[in-house]
C-alpha positions in Angstrom: -22.5 1.2 4.3 -21.5 4.9 4.4 -18.9 4.2 7.1 -16.6 2.2 4.8 -15.6 5.1 2.5 -14.9 7.3 5.5 -12.8 4.4 7.0 -10.8 4.1 3.8 -10.1 7.9 3.7 -9.2 8.0 7.4 -6.8 5.0 7.1 -5.4 6.6 3.9 -4.7 9.8 5.9 -3.0 7.7 8.6 -0.9 6.0 6.0 0.2 9.3 4.5 1.6 10.5 7.8 3.2 7.2 8.6 1.2 6.2 11.7 -0.1 3.0 10.3 3.3 2.3 8.6 5.2 2.6 11.8 3.0 0.2 13.7 2.9 -2.7 11.2 3.1 -6.2 12.4 3.4 -9.5 10.5 0.1 -10.5 8.9 0.3 -14.3 8.8 -3.3 -14.8 7.6 -5.5 -13.5 4.8 -6.4 -9.9 5.4 -10.0 -9.6 6.7 -10.2 -5.8 7.1 -8.7 -2.6 5.7 -6.1 -2.3 8.5 -4.8 -5.8 7.8 -4.7 -5.1 4.1 -2.5 -2.0 4.7 -0.3 -4.1 7.0 0.0 -6.8 4.4 1.0 -4.3 1.7 3.4 -2.3 3.9 5.3 -5.6 4.6 5.9 -5.9 0.9 7.2 -2.4 0.6 9.3 -2.2 3.7 12.6 -2.2 1.8 12.0 0.8 -0.4 15.3 2.7 -0.9 15.7 6.5 -0.9 15.0 7.7 2.6 12.9 10.8 2.5 11.0 9.9 -0.6 7.3 9.1 -0.6 4.8 7.8 -3.2 1.1 7.4 -3.1 -0.6 4.8 -5.3 -4.2 4.6 -6.2 -5.6 1.2 -7.2 -8.4 -1.3 -6.9 -8.5 -5.0 -6.2 -10.8 -7.7 -7.5 -12.9 -9.7 -5.1 -10.1 -12.3 -5.0 -7.3 -9.7 -4.3 -5.8 -9.2 -7.7 -5.0 -5.8 -9.1 -7.7 -4.4 -11.2 -5.9 -2.5 -13.9 -2.7 -0.6 -13.4 -2.0 1.4 -10.2 -1.9 5.2 -10.7 0.6 7.4 -9.0 -1.2 10.3 -7.3 1.6 11.9 -5.3 5.4 11.7 -5.1 8.0 13.4 -3.1 11.3 12.2 -4.5 14.7 13.0 -3.2 18.2 12.2 -4.4 19.5 11.8 -7.9 17.5 10.8 -10.9 18.5 7.2 -10.7 17.6 7.0 -7.0 14.2 8.5 -7.8 13.6 6.0 -10.6 14.7 3.2 -8.4 12.3 4.3 -5.6 9.2 4.6 -7.9 10.1 1.3 -9.6 10.5 -0.5 -6.2 7.1 0.8 -5.0 5.3 -0.3 -8.1 7.1 -3.7 -8.0 6.2 -4.1 -4.3 2.5 -3.7 -5.1 2.8 -6.0 -8.2 4.6 -8.6 -6.2 2.1 -8.6 -3.3 -0.9 -9.2 -5.4 -3.1 -11.1 -5.5 -3.6 -10.4 -1.8 -5.1 -13.5 -0.1 -8.2 -11.7 1.2 -11.0 -13.6 2.9 -14.1 -14.2 0.9 -16.2 -11.7 3.0 -13.5 -8.9 2.8 -12.9 -9.6 -0.9 -16.5 -8.6 -1.6 -16.0 -5.4 0.3 -12.6 -4.4 -1.0 -13.7 -5.1 -4.7 -16.0 -2.1 -4.4 -13.4 0.4 -3.1 -10.6 2.5 -4.4 -7.5 2.2 -2.3 -4.8 4.8 -1.7 -1.5 3.7 -0.1 1.6 5.8 0.7 4.9 4.1 0.8 7.5 6.2 2.6 11.1 5.5 1.6 13.8 4.5 4.0 17.1 2.7 4.0 17.3 -0.9 3.1 16.9 -2.6 6.4 14.4 -5.1 7.9 11.5 -3.8 10.0 
């Protein structure tokens, strides 16, 4: 069981530098592991405005994929004017709110409910992936 926290940290680090974000593919089924969870969430945040901005959110999910409490912002790099910055932060929070509850499998739901998740959404122009 010690492998899972390391896995979450490693994938969080990949998410921060964009490696996982750049390789997302459509998740057409319920996420069954952390990689699929990140892919699912990145699909929801793929239209974030304000290229160059980044935001990292810290949150937890229940065993059935709903948000547990409110997400916390742990890091931001905001570019542009004040309105652009507000729009970016709002879009990231809305993306997470819109995407939950995540339709996780029953097995993965039990695992993810015990973890704290960090996800970084990089900003980019409004265009499809």
